[in-house]
N, C-alpha and C positions, 0 to 999 in steps of 0.2 A: 667672399662678399662679391661678385662682380665688381668694379669702380665703373665708379658712373659712367654717365659720356658729358661729355664737354661742351659746353655755348660758350660762344661770341657772342659779347652785345656791342651793337657798334651805333651808336648812337652819331644821328649823323646831323641831328637842324637843317635847315630851311635849303631844300632838291628843291630844282627841275623833276616833271615830272619825267621827261624824257631825257633825265642823267639817270635815274632811279631805277627805267627801265634796266638803264645799261649797268648798275653794278647790282641790279640781280642777279645779272644774265649772266655774269662775268664770277658773281658769287655761287650764284649756284652748279655751276663747272667745276671754281677750285673746288663746291663741296661732292660736289659726286666722284672727283675723281681722288679725293683722299686730303687733297694737299690744306684744304680749311679745317678744323672744325664744321658740326649742325653752329649754324648763326641766324643774330636774332637782328636787323637792319630796322630802329627806330628815330623815328623824321619825324620830319613839317613838313607841308608841298604846299608851293603858291593855289590863287584859286582853281582849278581845275572842275573838269571835269573826266570819266574815264565811262567805256562803254563796252560794260562783257554781254560777255557765250549771251546770256540768252536780253541782252538790251538792242537797242537800234536806235536815230534818231530819230525818232516821234515821241522821243519820250525826253526833244531840250526842246523848254519852250519861247525859249527864245530862239531871233537869227545870228547866226555867227556874225554879223558886223557886230552888231552890241553884246554876244561877246568880249567879240575882241574891244573894242571900248571901256567894256566895265573887265578886260582884262582878265575876265578866265580863257585857259581854253581848254582843247578838248583833245581826245587820245580812247582812240579801241585798242580795247586788251584780250589778253585772253583768257582772264582768271573767271571764271564763275560767278555772277548772279550778272545783272541787268544793269540797270544805270544811278553813280554814284558819285557825291564829290569832294569834293579831296581841299582842304583849304585851310587862314590857318589857323592856331588853339584847336589841332586838332592832330595830335597825336598819330600816327598813325609805323603803320608794325610791319614787316618784312619779314616773316619767316622762310629763312631758306633752308633748312631738313631733309636729314636721309631721314624719312618709314619705314625702311628694309632695316630687318628682319623682322621683327617686334610690335610695329607700331604700324601696318597697311592698311587699312584699314579708311576709307576718304573719310568716312561719317567721322568714326569719333575721334577725328584729325580737326576736323571743325567742330566736336562740340567741345573735346581738349577749349581752345581756344579759346570760347563761346563761358569756361570755365578758365580760362585767366581769369580772362576780364570782367568777369563776376566778382569777382577774389579783390579784384583793384575796388572796384566796383562798393565791395563791402565795407575797406579801411576807410571810403567819405558816409558812411552809412546810410547811402542810397540800396534803397535795391534792389534787385535786373536777379528779372525771371526772361529764361527759352518761352517759344512760342511756340507748339508743335505745332510740324509744318514749313513754322518761319527760321530764316537764318539770320544771326547774330543777337544780336543785346537789347533790351526791351524794361520800360519802367511804365509803369500808371502815366507817365506823364512823354509819355512816345521809346521812337528807337533812339536806342543812343550809343550807338554800336549798330557797326555792318562789316559786314567778312564776304571776305570772297578771296576763291587763288582755284594755287592753276595748280598738279600733281601729274609733274613728265618722271617716266620710271622710276617714280618712288622717291623723290626731292620734291619741294617745294616752295613754291613761287609767290609773289605778291601776298594778303594776308587780312590784315581785318586795318579798319577804322573807330577812332574813338574821337570824339566829342565832349573836351572841356571846357577850353573856352567859345571856340565855333563861332562864328557869325548865322544862326539858321537861317538868313530867309536866301542866302545862295538856294536852299535849297527849292525851295523858292520857282530858278530854272528850270525843276527838269522833276515830272512828273519820278517821287520817290521811294522806297521800299513799296508801290503796288499800293502808294497812296498814302500812306500813315504820318500820322505828324516824328517829326524828328522836335530830339529833347542833345538839349547839350546837360554836362557834372555844372557849372557854371549858371545853370536855366537854374538849374536840379536847387539843387551849396544855395544860392542867390547873391552868388560874390564869385572872383576871379580867381582863381587854382595855380596853384606853382606848377607848371608844367613839369619843369624835368623833375619834378618827389613824383609827378604821377608817372612818370615814363619810369623811376627805377621800385618800384614796390609793380609795376606789370613786367617788368625787365622777374629778380627775384619771386611770381607767380607763377609767370613763364619756368621757369627752370622749376621752383617744385611742385604741377602741374603733366613736367616731360623727362618729373625726376631729372634732374639732369640738373649742372657743378658749374658754376658763372664763370668762365677765363673774363672779365672785365678788360675790356679796350681804354685802354691810357689812351690815347691819341681823344678818345671825343671824353671821356672823365666819368665815376662817378664820383655824388660830394661824398665824405670823405665815412663813417660810416661808426 
């Protein structure tokens, strides 16, 4: 039996978007060169709008001055997708993994990310699903998770954003998800959700879906099981 590939999970806490881009770039090179194993970064951003390859600033509904006054940063990125919001109460996952040689399928990778998130939501009795022709994870009350990835030489960067205890009013700053309503785990469940517990469940389901063995990053630590 082949040994499972190792997954290093790093829980970074709150990280500015620009700093997270630098961490992704460094990690991408380390994974590409084989110095680091496949890595999943889990973190939270301050209020940030990101514009993907299919988006443009026309989808931002507030002036730069007003955005700055609200403490909202704007970044253009090379991920797929249009415009999305990152912010407090949202778990962002950046899988930096090598899809070669046995997972060289971009669409399958995105579907697998959706599966990770749907399994996580199912742990909280939230019925989540895909919608054909759209990327991300949806519920009967709106989109709960967005996905936008970048793949170069089969090394993945960027990833997903799951609304856990997110202030959904910030989505009013943009034309998000092709106009689809957005929701959060807190909104769906009627109470605040433990972010650390959700991170643990995401990591566990990621390892299952991608058939990996977790190497837990003790610097940022998992709870004892």
